[in-house]
N, C-alpha and C positions, 0 to 999 in steps of 0.2 A: 411562252412569252419570256423574254429576257428579264432577268432580275437586275434592278438598278442598285448600284453601290450607294451606301449612305455616306457620301463624302461631306466635307466641311461646307462646300458650296451648296450642296443639296440641302443640308440642314439650315444654312443661312436663308436660302430661298423659302423653305417651309416656314421659318420664323417670320420672314417679311410678309408672306401671304397670310399667316395667322394674325399678325398685328393689323394688317390692312382690313381683314374681316371684322376684327374687333372695332376698329375706328369707324368703319362704315355702319356697323350695327348701332353703335352709340350715336352717330350722327343722325341716323334714321329715327331712333328712339327719341332723342331730344327734339328733333324736328317735328315729330308727331305731338309731343307734349306742348311745345311752344305755339303750335298752330301754323308753323311755317310749311309743314308738309301735311296738308289736309287730304283726307280720302273722301272722294265724292260719295254722296248718299249715305254717309255714316256720320252720326252726330259727333261734334267736337269732343264731348265728354268721353265717348267710347274710344275715339282716336287717342285721346290723352292717356286713358287707362291702358290701351294697347301699347302705347309708347313706353309707359312705365314697366310693362311686362317685358318688352324687348330689352330694356336697360337692365332690369334685375336678372333676367336669364343670361344675358351676355356676361355680366359680372360674375354670376354663379358659374358659368362655363369656364371663365378665365381661372377662377379659384380652383375648380376641380381639375383643370388641365395642369396647373402648376403643382398641385398636390400629387397628382399621378406621376408627373415627370420627376419629382424629387423623391418618389418612392414612399411617400407618407401614407 
């Protein structure tokens, strides 16, 4: 398999995809908390708790990724 060079465009695309994933995760988490995004057959309280878990893990993942990238 051919190895892809890590060009500036490739890095920019990776960052754009990473930010899009973060925004989608936060939108889903906040939608679950507010009740805008219900899950059938699961009580609203459990959905809200799952939404908080999504948000906390997303933010934790962002912090860990930034720390790893900066070499900390």
